[in-house]
N, C-alpha and C positions, 0 to 999 in steps of 0.2 A: 234882346232876343233870348238870352239865357233865362231871364225871369219868366217870360211867356212860356218857354218850354217847361220850366219847373211847375208853373201853375197848371198847365195842361196835363202834366204827368200826375200831379196831385188829384186833379179832377177825375182822371181815368181810374186811379186806384180807389177813390171814394165811390165812384159809380159801381165798380166791381164788387166792393164790400157791401153795398146796399142791395145788390141783386140777390135774389133767392138762389140757393145752391143748385137746385134743379135747372134753373135758367142758365147758370154758368156752364153746367154740364152739357145742356142742350147746344149751347153756342159752340163749345169745343168740339162736340161730336159732329155738328153740322160742318165745321171747318175741315175736320178730318175726312169727311165723306166726299169732299170736292175732289174729283179726279184730275190729276195733272195731265194737261193736254200737250201733245207733241206738236211742233210746228208743222205746217203742211209740207208735203214732199215737193221739192223743187221740180220744175219742168226740165225737159232735156236741154242740154246746152245748145245754143243757137250758133250756127256758123257765122263767121265774120266776113263781111263784104267790104273790100277796100273801096272807099268813096271814089266816085268818078272823078278823074283828074285829067288835066291836059299837060303833056310833056313836049317840050321843044328845045332846040339848041340854037343859040345865036351864032352868027358867022365867026365870031372870035372863039368859039368853043364853050362858052358859058352855058350850062344846063339850067333849065327852068321847069318847075312843076307848079301848076296852079290847081288848088284843091278847093272848090266851092264846098263849104261845110258849115252846117248849123244855121240857126235863125237869129242868133245874137248879132247885132250890127257892129261887129268888130272884125279886124283882119290881123293876122300874125304873119310876119315875114322873117325868114331865117336865111341868112346868107352864110353858107358853110364852105369853107376853104380847106382843101386837103393840105394843111400845114399845121405843125404843132411841134411838140418836143421830139417827135420822130425825125425831124429835120435838123436837130441840133448836133453839133460835133461834141466830142468829149470835153472840150474846153468852152462849151456854150450852154451849159445847163442853166435853165431859166431865162435864156435870151428870148425865147418865144413868148414867155410870160411878160417880160419887160416890154416887148413890142406891143403886146395886147394892152398893157397899161397905158402906153404912150398913145395908142390909137384912140383912147378915150379923151385925149387932151385937145381935141379939135381938129379942124381941117384947114386947108389953105385959104378957105373963105369964111369959115365959121370958128368961133372960139368954143371951148368946151362948154361954157355957160350957154352959148347960143344953141348948141346941139341939144343940151339937156332941156332948155326952155322950149324949143320947137317940138321935141318928142312929147313933152308934158302937155303942150298945147293941143296935140293930136289925140290926147287921151291915153298915153302910154309912156314907156321909157325905153331907152336904147342901152343894150348890154353887150359887152364883149367878153367871151369866155374862151380860154385857150386850153386845149386838151392834148392828149398824147398824139392823136392822129389828125385832129381837126381844130380849126379856129372858127368860132361861130359868132356872128354879129346879128343880134335879134332885136326886134321891136314889135310892139303891139299898138294898134291905133283904132279909132273909130272908123267905120267903113268909108265914111265920106272923105277921110284923109288918106286913103290907101295909096294913091299916086304920089302924094307929097312925102309919105313915109318912105316909099321906095327910093325916091330921089335923095332923101336924107341918108338912108343906109348906103346908097351908092357913093355918096360924097365921102362918108366916113371911111369906107373900105378902099376907095380908089385914090383919095387925095389926103391921106393923113398928114398933118403938119409935122409930127414927130419932133416936138420942140426940145432942143438941147437944154434949155433953161429948166425943164421939169425933170431931167434925168437924175440929178442929185437927190431930189425929194423921193422919187420913185425907188431909187436904190436903197434909201434908208427904210422905206416901207417894206421892201423885199427882205432886207436884213432883219427887220423886226419880226416879220412873218416867219423867216427861217429860224430865228431864235426860239420862237414859240413852238413851232412844229418839232424841232429837234429836242425839246424838253418834254414832249408828249410820248408816252410809251407806245401808243397805237401807231404814231408816225414813225417812231424808231423801228418798230417791228416791220412796218410796211416797207421801209427803206431797205432793211436787211433782207427781207424776203425777195424784193425785186432784184437785188444783187445776186442772190443765190440762183434765181430763175433765169435772169438775163445778164450774165456777167460781162458780155461784150456787146451790148446793144443799148440804144437810147432808152428803152423801156426799163432798163436796170439802173438808170441814173436819175433818181428822184430829186435829190437836193444838191445844190452847189456849195462851194466853200465861200466864206466871207470874202476872201481874197479874190475869188473869181467874180463875184458880183461887183465888187469895187473896180475891177479892171475893165468892165464893159464901157465902150465909147458909143457915142451917137452914130458914128460911122458904121460900127458893127451892126447896130440895130437897123439902120437904114439899108444896109447891104442884105441883111436877113430878109427884110421885107421885099426888096427888089428880086431876090432869088426865089422866094417861096410864095409870092402872091401874084395872081393873074387870072384871067378869065377861064382858061382851060382847066384850072384846078377848082373851079367854083361851081356850086349848085345853089340856086336860089329857090327856096320853097315858100309858097304863099298860100295860106289856108284861112278860110273864114267866109264871110258874106261879102261879095264884091261882084262887080261887072267884069267878067273875064276878058272881054275885048279891051276895055279901058286899062285894066291892069297889065295886060300883055303889052299894050302900047307904051305904058309907063316903064316897064322893065326894059324894053328894047331901046327906049330913048335914054334911059339912065345908065345902062350897062353896055350898050352896043359898041361903044368906042373904046372900051377898056382893052389895053393890049393883051394878047393871048397869053404871054408868059410861058414858062417852062412846064413840061409835063409833071404830074405828081410823082414824088419819089416813092418807089415801092421798096420797102425794107422789111420783109417778113422775117421775124426772128427765128432762131433755132434754139429753143430753150435747153438749158442744161438737162440732159436726160437722166442723170444719176441721182442718188440720194444725197442730201446735204443737211447739215444741222448747224445752227448758229445760236449761241447763248450770249445775249447782250446784258452786261451787268448793270443793275440799277440798285445800288446799295440802299437798304432800308425800305424798299418797296413793299407795300402790304398786299399787292396783287402782282400776278404774272400775266403778261399779255402773250397769247399764243397765236401765231400764224402758221397754218399747216395747209399745204396744197401740192398740186401736181399738174403738169401740162395735160390737157385733155383735147377731145375732138373739137373741131371748129363748127360754127353754126351751119355751115354748108354740108356737114356730114349727115348721112341719112339717119344716124342714131342720135342726133342732137336733141330732138324732142323727147325721146325716152330718157336721155341723160338729164334734161331739165326736170322731168318728173322725179327721177331718182334723187336729184339734188334737193328738191323741195321736201321730199319724204325724209331724207337723211338729216339735213340740217338747215335747209333754206326757208323754212316757215316756222311760225311760232308753235305749231303742233308737231314739229319734226322730232325724230328719235333722239338726236344728240341733245336738243333743247330739253326734251322730257327727261333725259337721263341726268345730265350734269346741272340742270337748273331746277327742275321740278322735283326729281327724286332725291338727289344728293345735295343740292344747294351749293355746289361748287362755284357757280357762275350766275350772273344776273341775266345777261342777254347774249348768249352765244349764237352765232349764225354762220351759214355758209352761202356761197354764191358762185356764179360763173363770171369771171372777169374776161371780157372780150376786147381784143384789139383788131386791127386789120388782118383778117385771116389767121387769127390766133386766139386761143382760149386757155384759161387756167381755172381749176376748181380750188377754192380756198375756204377753209373753216377758220373763223376768228373767235377768240374767247378771252375775256378777262376773268381770271380765276384767283381764288385766294392763294397766297404764297404756299401755305402748308399743304395744299392739295394740287400743286402743279403737276406732279408725276401721275397721281391718280386720275386727273382730268385727261391727260394724254392717253392713259390706259383705256378710259371709257370711250373716248373718241374713236380709237382704233378698234375697240370691241364692237362699236356700232357699225363701223365700216365693214368689218369682217363678217358680222352677223348678216348684214344685208347681202353681202357677196355670196354667202353660203345658203341663205334661206330666203326664198321669194316672200314678199310681204303678204299679209292676208288681204283678200279682195276688198274688204270693207275699209281697211286703212288706206289702201291705194285709191279707192273711190273718193274718199274725203279729200285727198291731195289733188286729185284730178278736178274736183269741183272748185277747190280753192284757186287753182291755176286758171281755170276757165273764167272765174269771176274777176281775178286780177287782170286778165287780158282785156276784158270789157272795159275796165277802168282806164287801162293804158291807152285805149283808143277813143276815149270820150271827150278829148279836148283838141283844140287846134294844134297846140304844140305837141301833144301826144301823137297825133297822126303824122306830123312832120318827122318826129323822132323815129317812128316805125319805118317810114319810107327811107329815111336816111340810113337806118340800120341795114335795110335790104341792099342799098347801093354799096355801102362800105364792105359788106360781106359777100357781095356778088350773088345775091339771092333774087329769085323772082317773086312776084306778088302772090303766087300760089302758097308760099311759105306762110303768109298771114292768113290767107283765105282758108287753108286747111288746118291751121294751128289747133283750133278747138277740137276738131274731129280727131286729129292725130294724138293730142294729149289724152283724150278719153278712150283711145284705142290701145293704149299701152297696157301690156299684160304684166302680172307679177313676175313672170319669168324674164321678161325683157328688162325689168328694173334691176334684177340681180345680175343679169348678163352685162349690162352697160357698166355697172359698178365694178365687176371683175375685170372688164376690159380696160377701164380708164383709171380707177383708183389703185394703181400698182404701187404696193407699199415700198418696194425697194427703189422707187423713183420719187418718193415724197420728200419735199423740202419742209423743214421745221425750223421756225424761229421762236425763241422764247426770250422775252425781255422781263427781267426780274432780279431779285436779290440772289446773286450767284452763290453766296455762302450758304443760303438756305435751300436752294433748289438744285444745285449741281448733282447731288447724289440721286435726287428724285428723277431727273431726266436722263441719267446715264444709260438706261436701256434703249433710249431712242437716238443715241448719238451715231450708232453704226447703221449700216444699210439693212441689217437683218432685224426687222421689227418682230418681236416675239409674238406668238399667237396667244390670244386671251380667250379662254373658254368661259 
């Protein structure tokens, strides 16, 4: 390949040398005369219409949503249970995760290998994911196997074998994962940040101790399942191309006899309202990891959409101000980003950045500078318009798949929102004014309530970060 390139290059040079000078000049002038064209202006953002769907509830309290969607002959089913780390006691950290791992080990009538083989034979795979507020059991299948897939999911969630023989292996896996995560600066920062924000709540307990993991018994795992799983805590979402009547019959037949169980546990946190700073020492680190954030309004708040626009403009997109400042302009960081982390009726704004050790303090200075600048000066209309178009486009992508639609509807239920939230989302994003952006920044990004975590070489960064230890964040002009 290199020889061909070199021969081609020689040929081009020889051809140019053989051309008369006027011809070369004419060629260059002709190229310069070509006018650079701008891309066509995009059309107005289109409103989103939630796909038609059927909602019903079984006699045992289990909720069902059927969403005929798309033309691809596939169907996605997601069984979502209101159970997760939110249900763990202080001495049960990762017990929900251990249960999720054991649920992959088969049912009372199927081995783990049989479950995997059946799912694969239907054109998909079965997955179990445990989160803070929910446990999700998901599968994808060809449309012709929709009813069989539902029966398989129902068996996995209602009749897990939870074999004691697999517990030692899964504990070792958990300890290996724990060791890896606690050696990663990003995870260390995330753990410290969660403790600062939620000191007395399950959301603040991200990692267990090795002793705690080793102490778990199969009886504790099974009791956690019996206590936290049941029909009334569960919502089954099915999206794709299917016969609604046949799928409804399959759901009723597979889930109708599952015991109701206990009501979902509602444990809305009360985040630490004050300023807090934590410096975690990592001797010899070439970078510092920064977590900086503050509790903010919930998705149900009328100002949530303007706040999302503000976040995207400030740090939540590649074209955001913080990214342009500490990445593009100063080269302090490679990929800083911000976002809104939501739980059940709870939200936190967080900015995360890995920066060079020698510019840890200057990076914090620039982050606060951009926050204060946005609070004091409404953004130019053109800058805001670009962010609004970006968010409108991302929203379209989020609703373009079966799992995406399920995720959106599940978000509405968890946050207690109506479908109008989705239907009016694009219009509301594009209706946000520059003045609203500054107003929601001032209202929510209260500097004397900011939590800051820095993981890095303490010897080299302690003096740099000293101005940010106290609750009084100095103004940067």
